[in-house]
C-alpha positions, 0 to 999 in steps of 0.5 A: 456567463462570460469566461476568459482564460489567461495562462499563468504557468505550465498546466495552469490558467486563470479563469475570469468569470462574469455572471450576468445580473439575472443569475446573480438575482436568482442566487440572491432570491434562493438565499432569501428563500433558504433563510426564510424556510428556517426562520421563526418570528412571533405571529408567523409560522415557520417559513411564512415570514414576509421577505422584507422581515427576513432581510430586516432581521438577518441583514442584506449582507448576510443574505449576500454572503449566503448567496455567494457561498452556495452559488460560487461552486455552481458558477465555477463548474459552469464556467469550467464547462463554458471555457472547455476546461471541465475535462482537463481541470485537476484542481483549483486554487486562489479564488478571488471574490468581491462583495455581491450586489444582487442587481449587478453582474458579478465577477470573480477569478480562479486559478485552474490546474489542468491535466498535463500532457507529456511530451514523449521522449525515447521509449522504443528500443531502450537499452535496459540493464537486466539481471542474470539469474544463475542458481547456485548449488548452495541455493538448491541445498538451502531449499532442500534444507527447508524441506528437511526442516518441514519433515523433522521430528522430535525424538525423546532422549533418555540416557543423558542430560539437557544439552544446547540445541535440545527441546525441553518439556517442563513446568515453570514458575517465577516469583519476585519477593514471594509473589508469582509473576504474571506470565511466568507460570506454565505447565508442559512448556516446550523450549528449544535450548540455545534459541534465545527465546527466554530471559538471558541466563535462563537457558544456561540453567537448564543445561545439565538437568536430567529428565525428572530433575527440578531446579530453583535459581535466580535470574535478573531481568535485563534493564531494557526488558519490555515489562518495565516493572520487571526491568533490572529486577531479580526473580526466582524461578523453579523448573521441573524437566519432564522430557528431553527431545532432539530434532531429527531430520531425514537424510537427503536420500532417494527415500526422502525424494520419494517421500516429498515429491513424485521423483524417485531419486535425489538427483531428480529432486535436485534438478526439479528444485533447481528448475523451479528456482530458476523459473522463479528467478527469471520471472523476478528478473523479467519483472525488474527489467519491465519496471526499469524499462518503463522508468526509463521511458518516463525519465525520457518524457517531459511532464510537469505535474501540478502540485494539486495532483501530487497532493491528492496522490500522496494522500491516497498513498498515505491511506494505502499505508494506513490499510497495510498497517491495519492489516498488521494489527497496528494503528497509525497512531502507534506506527507514527509513534514508532517512527516519531513522525506526523501524518503530514511528514509521512505524506511529504515523504510520499510526494516523490513517489506520488509524482512518479506514479502520476507521471508513469500513468500519463506517459503510458497513456500517451504511449498507448495513444501514439502506438494506437494500442487498444483493449477490445471487449474480447480482451476484457472478457478474457480477463474476466474469465480468468478472474471468474475461474480463480474465484469460482464464479460464473464469468457472465455474472462477473461481467454483469457485476462489472457493468453495473458497478461502472467499473468496465471502462476503468478496467479497460483503462487499467488494461490499456496502461498495462499493455503500454508497459508491456509494449515498452518492455517488449521493445527494450533491449537487455544489456548486461548489468555492472557488478554494482547494479547486479549486487543492488538488484540481487539485494532488492530481489524478493526471496524465492518461495520453493513451494510457489507455483 
């Protein structure tokens, strides 16, 4: 097989291939055998029809088209290897083929997109804005208020009627035109008055009722009510109040501190909450800084990503989105219906993200080469040990599973890219953010969980 490589653009070549007549004849003969194995003619067993009758019945042109369909992928792969493009090829397109003559050499051309190699720009000592985290008294108080809510209890009220903010235990029934409304019947239902969980106007009807009281009233459902058959309709409800309760939250005193923590005073608890918030905030700011440093290194690099790679990555990102949607109990059909978009439109929107994901990967791999970074077997073992401990498994067994699944080298590659990202971030120089950058960073920062370790 003869191959010729002609550059046609950045990260793209045209591969011209000449297949010798001997290989063409073999492909033709295989196609004949394939058709013959499936052919049945009167007087002959299946697969035993003479070759001349096979060709006579289906035609030589059909055999030739079958030969091409089966042989082109094989010839293409072989040509890529002979041209030294097998490792670098990321996609093919624009296949140009002609009619096949089984007695002659066969020629075809195909365009091959190759793996882009980044030209690195500045990536060490980058000046990167970093968010300063300063925990306020209000943030500490908000976290303590959440702790108060967790320890809150409901206390019965017997000397007054329902007020806004009360919790009411009641029986309820709703009907329209004398017929019970499905989903509007219930016993021992607890509702917080003023929370807005009931039909507009319903909670107001409860205010002023005492425990043991019963009331019947009319309510008109909103025009945009989710149950279309009830939207805009008037229904009759009867409620019987059984109990009235109020939420009681503990005082923020030393007794509270001792109850919810290992500390004996509120000052100690406040200090610990502040430290925890500060640590979580600093970790978030550090992660943002690392991401920004890598983004800047990618921006400084020069790299053109073939469209075939972007298409493939956008498709992968779409399926990741599909999995997340499924985890939320939705189908993509419903999700796309809410957005009023098609799969193709979503994938098109994902293309910029897909292109950056590819650029980031390739730039970090190139940085790892430039800095001679490496991941040793000991590094892999340490990571597997940590994972095994978290999973409660034997790390040697986990290492064995990793080896058997062929994932060991993939893990090494992932760790190498992570090491390159750490290298870029560790060498970056933090500079103060502008007010606008600070506001944008704080808005996008994740909320801190006070109970997170």
